C-alpha positions in Angstrom: -0.1 0.0 0.0 1.4 3.3 -1.1 1.8 6.6 0.9 -0.4 8.2 -1.5 -3.3 5.5 -1.1 -3.0 5.9 2.7 -3.3 9.9 2.3 -6.3 9.2 -0.2 -8.1 7.2 2.0 -7.7 9.4 5.0 -9.3 12.2 3.0 -12.2 10.1 2.2 -12.6 9.0 5.8 -12.4 12.6 7.1 -15.0 13.6 4.5 -17.3 10.7 5.6 -16.8 11.5 9.4 -17.0 15.4 8.9 -19.0 16.4 6.0 -18.4 20.3 5.5 -15.0 20.3 7.5 -12.6 23.1 7.0 -9.9 22.0 4.1 -7.2 19.7 5.3 -4.2 18.4 3.2 -2.6 15.3 4.4 1.0 16.0 3.9 4.0 13.7 3.7 4.9 15.0 7.2 1.5 13.8 8.4 1.8 10.4 6.8 5.1 9.9 8.5 3.9 10.9 11.9 1.0 8.5 11.3 3.2 5.6 10.2 5.4 6.2 13.6 2.4 6.7 15.9 1.0 3.3 14.6 4.1 1.4 14.0 3.8 0.8 10.4 6.8 0.2 8.4 7.5 -0.8 4.7 9.3 -4.0 4.0 11.3 -5.0 0.8 10.4 -8.3 -0.4 13.6 -10.4 -1.5 13.8 -13.8 -2.9 12.3 -15.3 -6.0 9.0 -12.8 -6.3 10.9 -9.9 -8.3 13.2 -12.2 -10.5 11.1 -14.1 -12.7 12.0 -14.4 -16.4 8.6 -14.9 -18.1 10.0 -16.4 -21.2 12.2 -18.8 -19.7 9.1 -19.8 -17.4 6.9 -20.6 -20.5 9.7 -23.0 -22.1 10.4 -24.5 -18.9 6.5 -25.4 -18.4 6.5 -26.9 -21.7 9.3 -28.9 -21.0 7.9 -30.0 -17.7 4.5 -31.1 -19.3 6.5 -33.3 -21.7 8.1 -35.0 -19.1 4.9 -35.4 -17.0 3.0 -36.8 -19.9 5.2 -39.9 -19.5 3.5 -40.8 -16.0 0.1 -41.7 -14.8 -1.7 -38.9 -12.9 -1.8 -41.2 -9.6 2.1 -41.2 -9.9 2.6 -37.5 -10.1 2.9 -35.9 -6.5 3.9 -32.3 -5.4 5.4 -31.5 -2.3 5.4 -28.0 -0.7 7.4 -26.8 2.4 6.2 -23.8 4.5 8.6 -22.3 7.2 7.7 -20.1 9.9 10.5 -18.4 12.4 9.3 -16.8 15.6 12.1 -15.2 17.7 12.5 -13.1 20.6 15.5 -11.7 22.7 15.9 -15.1 24.7 14.7 -17.6 22.3 13.9 -18.9 18.7 11.6 -21.1 17.2 11.4 -22.5 13.7 8.3 -24.3 12.7 8.3 -26.3 9.2 5.1 -27.5 7.6 5.2 -30.0 4.6 2.4 -31.2 2.6 2.6 -33.8 -0.3 -0.5 -34.3 -2.6 -1.1 -35.9 -5.7 -3.7 -35.4 -8.5 -6.1 -38.0 -7.4 
């Protein structure tokens, strides 16, 4: 969610709560104070999400489909792993969940 969207939403909420109010501009300073007051931070996403080559992906999917066509649906499985790390000053926990499914 961008800062501009937050300021636009704040303007709409102000208009609904106080129709006919005095003109007010939600400035960048207001936005920074709002984010600080409510503990809102922006995070940069790392990893696979921003680095996908769509042409290579399309070619790879065709190759994978050719390989999968050699097997029966009951013999094709998909395994996915999900990890969650929870840490504090004194301890750190890591939970890992794996699921494995086939097409039938």
